C-alpha positions as a Python dict, from the first residue, in 0.01 Angstrom:
ca = {
    (1, 'M'): (0, 0, 0),
    (2, 'V'): (-156, 326, 116),
    (3, 'E'): (-138, 427, 480),
    (4, 'E'): (-440, 285, 660),
    (5, 'R'): (-723, 535, 686),
    (6, 'T'): (-872, 610, 1026),
    (7, 'I'): (-1228, 488, 1089),
    (8, 'S'): (-1268, 616, 1443),
    (9, 'G'): (-1549, 867, 1480),
    (10, 'K'): (-1646, 860, 1113),
    (11, 'I'): (-2003, 888, 983),
    (12, 'L'): (-2062, 648, 698),
    (13, 'L'): (-2342, 675, 443),
    (14, 'V'): (-2469, 340, 312),
    (15, 'T'): (-2700, 371, 13),
    (16, 'G'): (-2944, 85, -24),
    (17, 'G'): (-2884, -20, 334),
    (18, 'A'): (-3221, -194, 369),
    (19, 'G'): (-3132, -440, 95),
    (20, 'F'): (-2947, -770, 116),
    (21, 'I'): (-2580, -667, 108),
    (22, 'G'): (-2653, -325, 259),
    (23, 'S'): (-2824, -459, 570),
    (24, 'N'): (-2554, -721, 621),
    (25, 'F'): (-2290, -450, 588),
    (26, 'I'): (-2464, -227, 842),
    (27, 'H'): (-2479, -512, 1095),
    (28, 'Y'): (-2112, -590, 1029),
    (29, 'W'): (-1996, -229, 1058),
    (30, 'L'): (-2185, -138, 1375),
    (31, 'N'): (-2064, -457, 1543),
    (32, 'K'): (-1702, -397, 1449),
    (33, 'Y'): (-1663, -23, 1494),
    (34, 'S'): (-1813, 94, 1822),
    (35, 'D'): (-1731, 463, 1767),
    (36, 'S'): (-1851, 494, 1406),
    (37, 'R'): (-2199, 594, 1290),
    (38, 'I'): (-2413, 484, 994),
    (39, 'V'): (-2665, 679, 789),
    (40, 'N'): (-2878, 444, 579),
    (41, 'L'): (-3034, 607, 271),
    (42, 'D'): (-3287, 376, 108),
    (43, 'K'): (-3590, 431, -113),
    (44, 'L'): (-3751, 109, 14),
    (45, 'T'): (-3840, -35, -322),
    (46, 'Y'): (-3978, -390, -329),
    (47, 'A'): (-3641, -538, -221),
    (48, 'G'): (-3575, -289, 58),
    (49, 'N'): (-3684, -436, 390),
    (50, 'L'): (-3650, -267, 728),
    (51, 'D'): (-3715, -604, 892),
    (52, 'N'): (-3351, -674, 800),
    (53, 'L'): (-3244, -403, 1047),
    (54, 'K'): (-3475, -452, 1344),
    (55, 'E'): (-3179, -535, 1566),
    (56, 'V'): (-3018, -194, 1507),
    (57, 'E'): (-3318, 37, 1456),
    (58, 'D'): (-3285, 173, 1811),
    (59, 'N'): (-2907, 195, 1803),
    (60, 'P'): (-2805, 560, 1863),
    (61, 'R'): (-2526, 515, 1608),
    (62, 'Y'): (-2772, 424, 1332),
    (63, 'E'): (-2999, 659, 1135),
    (64, 'F'): (-3245, 570, 861),
    (65, 'V'): (-3333, 821, 590),
    (66, 'R'): (-3601, 718, 344),
    (67, 'G'): (-3527, 862, 3),
    (68, 'D'): (-3419, 814, -356),
    (69, 'I'): (-3054, 854, -459),
    (70, 'C'): (-3190, 1036, -767),
    (71, 'D'): (-3323, 1312, -539),
    (72, 'R'): (-3044, 1571, -569),
    (73, 'E'): (-3167, 1800, -292),
    (74, 'L'): (-3192, 1517, -40),
    (75, 'V'): (-2857, 1366, -141),
    (76, 'D'): (-2683, 1704, -115),
    (77, 'E'): (-2825, 1751, 235),
    (78, 'V'): (-2711, 1408, 354),
    (79, 'F'): (-2363, 1456, 208),
    (80, 'Q'): (-2306, 1762, 426),
    (81, 'R'): (-2290, 1547, 740),
    (82, 'I'): (-2102, 1232, 638),
    (83, 'D'): (-1737, 1135, 600),
    (84, 'G'): (-1753, 840, 362),
    (85, 'V'): (-1986, 645, 133),
    (86, 'V'): (-2055, 281, 53),
    (87, 'H'): (-2279, 292, -252),
    (88, 'L'): (-2491, -23, -268),
    (89, 'A'): (-2826, 117, -387),
    (90, 'A'): (-2911, -50, -716),
    (91, 'E'): (-3162, -247, -913),
    (92, 'T'): (-2990, -585, -927),
    (93, 'H'): (-3208, -867, -1058),
    (94, 'V'): (-3111, -969, -1412),
    (95, 'D'): (-3449, -1130, -1480),
    (96, 'R'): (-3636, -811, -1390),
    (97, 'S'): (-3404, -606, -1612),
    (98, 'I'): (-3503, -823, -1907),
    (99, 'L'): (-3868, -739, -1849),
    (100, 'D'): (-3816, -367, -1787),
    (101, 'A'): (-3475, -200, -1806),
    (102, 'G'): (-3587, 157, -1732),
    (103, 'E'): (-3559, 150, -1353),
    (104, 'F'): (-3216, -12, -1381),
    (105, 'V'): (-3080, 270, -1596),
    (106, 'K'): (-3239, 531, -1369),
    (107, 'T'): (-3107, 395, -1041),
    (108, 'D'): (-2777, 238, -1144),
    (109, 'V'): (-2663, 516, -1379),
    (110, 'L'): (-2852, 837, -1299),
    (111, 'G'): (-2860, 765, -925),
    (112, 'S'): (-2484, 706, -923),
    (113, 'F'): (-2434, 1030, -1117),
    (114, 'V'): (-2628, 1225, -852),
    (115, 'L'): (-2408, 1079, -579),
    (116, 'F'): (-2087, 1163, -767),
    (117, 'E'): (-2206, 1519, -819),
    (118, 'A'): (-2277, 1551, -447),
    (119, 'C'): (-1934, 1410, -375),
    (120, 'R'): (-1782, 1692, -582),
    (121, 'Q'): (-1945, 1952, -357),
    (122, 'A'): (-1878, 1788, -21),
    (123, 'E'): (-1560, 1694, 164),
    (124, 'I'): (-1593, 1318, 139),
    (125, 'E'): (-1292, 1116, 253),
    (126, 'F'): (-1371, 796, 61),
    (127, 'F'): (-1640, 657, -169),
    (128, 'I'): (-1675, 284, -234),
    (129, 'H'): (-1868, 222, -556),
    (130, 'V'): (-1997, -135, -556),
    (131, 'S'): (-2019, -269, -910),
    (132, 'T'): (-2046, -638, -1011),
    (133, 'D'): (-1847, -912, -1181),
    (134, 'E'): (-2120, -926, -1445),
    (135, 'V'): (-1982, -614, -1616),
    (136, 'Y'): (-1712, -833, -1771),
    (137, 'G'): (-1957, -1066, -1943),
    (138, 'S'): (-1904, -1439, -1974),
    (139, 'R'): (-1574, -1629, -1990),
    (140, 'E'): (-1537, -2000, -2059),
    (141, 'E'): (-1179, -2028, -1933),
    (142, 'G'): (-940, -1824, -1723),
    (143, 'F'): (-1016, -1533, -1493),
    (144, 'F'): (-1104, -1168, -1545),
    (145, 'Q'): (-854, -911, -1424),
    (146, 'E'): (-946, -556, -1328),
    (147, 'D'): (-809, -401, -1648),
    (148, 'D'): (-992, -639, -1885),
    (149, 'P'): (-1251, -485, -2120),
    (150, 'L'): (-1611, -471, -2001),
    (151, 'N'): (-1865, -663, -2206),
    (152, 'P'): (-2203, -656, -2024),
    (153, 'T'): (-2474, -868, -2183),
    (154, 'S'): (-2792, -793, -1985),
    (155, 'P'): (-2968, -463, -1919),
    (156, 'Y'): (-2872, -506, -1554),
    (157, 'S'): (-2502, -555, -1615),
    (158, 'A'): (-2501, -277, -1875),
    (159, 'S'): (-2652, -33, -1626),
    (160, 'K'): (-2397, -137, -1364),
    (161, 'A'): (-2117, -92, -1618),
    (162, 'G'): (-2248, 259, -1683),
    (163, 'G'): (-2228, 349, -1314),
    (164, 'D'): (-1890, 178, -1288),
    (165, 'R'): (-1742, 385, -1571),
    (166, 'L'): (-1897, 707, -1440),
    (167, 'A'): (-1723, 639, -1108),
    (168, 'Y'): (-1393, 596, -1287),
    (169, 'A'): (-1446, 909, -1496),
    (170, 'Y'): (-1528, 1122, -1193),
    (171, 'T'): (-1215, 998, -1020),
    (172, 'K'): (-990, 1078, -1315),
    (173, 'T'): (-1158, 1406, -1410),
    (174, 'Y'): (-1226, 1556, -1068),
    (175, 'G'): (-988, 1364, -844),
    (176, 'L'): (-1266, 1222, -629),
    (177, 'P'): (-1165, 959, -368),
    (178, 'I'): (-1358, 676, -534),
    (179, 'I'): (-1271, 307, -524),
    (180, 'I'): (-1460, 61, -747),
    (181, 'C'): (-1516, -299, -644),
    (182, 'R'): (-1663, -581, -851),
    (183, 'P'): (-1790, -862, -627),
    (184, 'S'): (-1902, -1203, -749),
    (185, 'N'): (-2240, -1357, -661),
    (186, 'N'): (-2322, -1291, -295),
    (187, 'Y'): (-2531, -1525, -82),
    (188, 'G'): (-2640, -1529, 280),
    (189, 'S'): (-2920, -1417, 513),
    (190, 'Y'): (-3173, -1144, 430),
    (191, 'Q'): (-3151, -1198, 52),
    (192, 'Y'): (-3477, -1120, -127),
    (193, 'P'): (-3641, -1454, -215),
    (194, 'E'): (-3659, -1396, -590),
    (195, 'K'): (-3281, -1456, -614),
    (196, 'F'): (-3146, -1803, -693),
    (197, 'I'): (-3041, -1946, -356),
    (198, 'P'): (-3324, -1804, -139),
    (199, 'L'): (-3584, -1882, -408),
    (200, 'F'): (-3473, -2243, -438),
    (201, 'T'): (-3438, -2280, -61),
    (202, 'T'): (-3781, -2138, 23),
    (203, 'N'): (-3948, -2325, -263),
    (204, 'A'): (-3793, -2647, -136),
    (205, 'L'): (-3916, -2572, 216),
    (206, 'E'): (-4266, -2536, 67),
    (207, 'D'): (-4223, -2849, -150),
    (208, 'K'): (-4261, -2636, -461),
    (209, 'P'): (-4067, -2684, -788),
    (210, 'L'): (-3719, -2535, -822),
    (211, 'P'): (-3719, -2367, -1169),
    (212, 'L'): (-3368, -2432, -1302),
    (213, 'Y'): (-3266, -2257, -1623),
    (214, 'G'): (-3151, -2464, -1919),
    (215, 'K'): (-2944, -2764, -1815),
    (216, 'G'): (-2821, -2600, -1495),
    (217, 'L'): (-2463, -2581, -1622),
    (218, 'N'): (-2408, -2209, -1576),
    (219, 'V'): (-2116, -2144, -1339),
    (220, 'R'): (-2096, -1879, -1068),
    (221, 'D'): (-1833, -1790, -810),
    (222, 'W'): (-2022, -1777, -479),
    (223, 'L'): (-1910, -1520, -219),
    (224, 'F'): (-2048, -1527, 135),
    (225, 'V'): (-2197, -1186, 210),
    (226, 'E'): (-1997, -1129, 528),
    (227, 'D'): (-1676, -1193, 335),
    (228, 'N'): (-1789, -925, 91),
    (229, 'C'): (-1851, -689, 384),
    (230, 'R'): (-1499, -754, 511),
    (231, 'A'): (-1363, -683, 163),
    (232, 'I'): (-1542, -348, 146),
    (233, 'D'): (-1406, -268, 492),
    (234, 'T'): (-1056, -350, 367),
    (235, 'L'): (-1099, -113, 72),
    (236, 'I'): (-1224, 166, 297),
    (237, 'R'): (-912, 136, 510),
    (238, 'R'): (-646, 39, 255),
    (239, 'G'): (-773, 68, -103),
    (240, 'H'): (-614, 302, -357),
    (241, 'F'): (-836, 581, -485),
    (242, 'G'): (-913, 545, -855),
    (243, 'D'): (-847, 171, -854),
    (244, 'V'): (-1074, -125, -930),
    (245, 'Y'): (-1075, -440, -716),
    (246, 'N'): (-1228, -777, -795),
    (247, 'I'): (-1384, -955, -495),
    (248, 'G'): (-1445, -1327, -529),
    (249, 'A'): (-1413, -1651, -336),
    (250, 'N'): (-1288, -1872, -621),
    (251, 'D'): (-1575, -2106, -531),
    (252, 'E'): (-1706, -2193, -877),
    (253, 'V'): (-2016, -2414, -874),
    (254, 'T'): (-2269, -2501, -1143),
    (255, 'N'): (-2631, -2409, -1079),
    (256, 'I'): (-2742, -2773, -1084),
    (257, 'V'): (-2494, -2856, -807),
    (258, 'V'): (-2619, -2561, -599),
    (259, 'A'): (-2977, -2682, -640),
    (260, 'E'): (-2886, -3037, -544),
    (261, 'R'): (-2693, -2923, -236),
    (262, 'I'): (-2986, -2714, -115),
    (263, 'L'): (-3210, -3020, -142),
    (264, 'E'): (-2953, -3235, 38),
    (265, 'V'): (-2932, -2991, 330),
    (266, 'L'): (-3312, -2989, 362),
    (267, 'G'): (-3358, -3361, 301),
    (268, 'K'): (-3579, -3295, -1),
    (269, 'P'): (-3599, -3507, -320),
    (270, 'K'): (-3418, -3408, -639),
    (271, 'S'): (-3749, -3452, -819),
    (272, 'L'): (-3833, -3097, -705),
    (273, 'I'): (-3589, -2965, -967),
    (274, 'K'): (-3781, -2851, -1272),
    (275, 'Y'): (-3580, -2765, -1583),
    (276, 'V'): (-3721, -2458, -1757),
    (277, 'P'): (-3619, -2276, -2078),
    (278, 'D'): (-3304, -2071, -2031),
    (279, 'R'): (-3330, -1695, -1987),
    (280, 'Q'): (-3227, -1463, -2266),
    (281, 'G'): (-2856, -1383, -2289),
    (282, 'H'): (-2768, -1605, -1993),
    (283, 'D'): (-2392, -1579, -1930),
    (284, 'L'): (-2226, -1917, -1892),
    (285, 'R'): (-1951, -1840, -1641),
    (286, 'Y'): (-1811, -1560, -1427),
    (287, 'A'): (-1465, -1594, -1275),
    (288, 'L'): (-1238, -1333, -1116),
    (289, 'D'): (-867, -1291, -1053),
    (290, 'C'): (-863, -1142, -701),
    (291, 'R'): (-490, -1114, -634),
    (292, 'K'): (-511, -735, -620),
    (293, 'I'): (-733, -727, -311),
    (294, 'H'): (-544, -1023, -165),
    (295, 'D'): (-240, -794, -165),
    (296, 'L'): (-431, -562, 71),
    (297, 'G'): (-467, -845, 323),
    (298, 'W'): (-818, -970, 243),
    (299, 'K'): (-912, -1327, 160),
    (300, 'P'): (-1247, -1506, 186),
    (301, 'A'): (-1303, -1693, 511),
    (302, 'K'): (-1613, -1896, 428),
    (303, 'R'): (-1609, -2181, 179),
    (304, 'F'): (-1928, -2233, -19),
    (305, 'E'): (-1990, -2586, 109),
    (306, 'N'): (-2010, -2446, 463),
    (307, 'G'): (-2171, -2111, 388),
    (308, 'L'): (-2450, -2262, 181),
    (309, 'G'): (-2554, -2491, 464),
    (310, 'E'): (-2559, -2201, 710),
    (311, 'T'): (-2761, -1991, 465),
    (312, 'V'): (-3018, -2262, 397),
    (313, 'R'): (-3061, -2321, 770),
    (314, 'W'): (-3116, -1947, 824),
    (315, 'Y'): (-3413, -1946, 585),
    (316, 'E'): (-3539, -2263, 751),
    (317, 'E'): (-3511, -2097, 1095),
    (318, 'Y'): (-3677, -1770, 996),
    (319, 'P'): (-3981, -1859, 783),
    (320, 'D'): (-4174, -1552, 899),
    (321, 'W'): (-3916, -1329, 730),
    (322, 'W'): (-3953, -1477, 380),
    (323, 'K'): (-4317, -1590, 399),
    (324, 'K'): (-4419, -1231, 463),
    (325, 'I'): (-4263, -1145, 127),
    (326, 'K'): (-4371, -1446, -77),
    (327, 'E'): (-4727, -1450, 51),
    (328, 'K'): (-4805, -1079, 92),
    (329, 'S'): (-4583, -885, -149),
    (330, 'K'): (-4766, -794, -469),
    (331, 'E'): (-4429, -717, -634),
    (332, 'F'): (-4299, -1066, -561),
    (333, 'K'): (-4618, -1243, -671),
    (334, 'S'): (-4652, -1039, -988),
    (335, 'F'): (-4294, -1099, -1096),
    (336, 'Y'): (-4296, -1469, -1009),
    (337, 'E'): (-4618, -1533, -1197),
    (338, 'T'): (-4509, -1328, -1498),
    (339, 'Y'): (-4158, -1465, -1523),
    (340, 'Y'): (-4180, -1828, -1411),
    (341, 'Q'): (-4536, -1941, -1476),
    (342, 'K'): (-4490, -1890, -1849),
    (343, 'R'): (-4199, -2139, -1834),
    (344, 'K'): (-4425, -2431, -1745),
}
């Protein structure tokens, strides 16, 4: 185990901090480290939402910079005044990547490249590159380890694999202090309502159909977002540069069970579940061996059966947050109509 790195007084850049995981991480970090500062660099695409950060917008230890990680001049300027990076900016929705992969390649690969180049020129102490478990592809049995081959099957996972391997290459070639992590499916508050759990929850709250792919037998390992934030924190303090770490909760649940549990929490009928044709290239199962990060002292604290209930209740308690998106966002309406209406 490496000697624990000092956090005190550090300025941390979070890319994509107005998104789901990014905003949760910013809340977590500012609450835990009272003498550390955050710079949030976010382009504010359709999924970036400053409403996620209203509680910290006036915090003197928080700064928001609107900009694109592909903007080299801006990125170089920001890198001159930070100590470390948590790189979360990405296009992440598999379904959108099937419709149009271009933005995924641009942000997830080219954007990551721009950040790595800036890292070469600046004195950065650590760089956490957040990848995904989807880079491994599907696995019917057993668990993926960090040194297993990557076999991405969607444009999204392929673009993330590209950024993942660039991170590794820049560490080996230039000796940059990069750590790669591959989390499983995150869930929790502030998740854009096109994703599975918030979409099904908010649809159920509106008594609308829950469009479930295929037979609902696809399996995911569900990781509570705050547990993921704690894992990233652990890697910042104790992770080995140049290494890859899986982050999962070992909470494997089929999609049909997730849908049914959401309905149970809300007291809604199972008749709201509507089976629709499966999406193209839909991976059956993701599962991670996480012993490597366990050895650093991290383990998940929230079990899915508890975390799902808390998450569903959050969306029930804050309807103004998601209704603003579902009712007023042209990006949400356009995608939903294009992608789901044709599955009637």
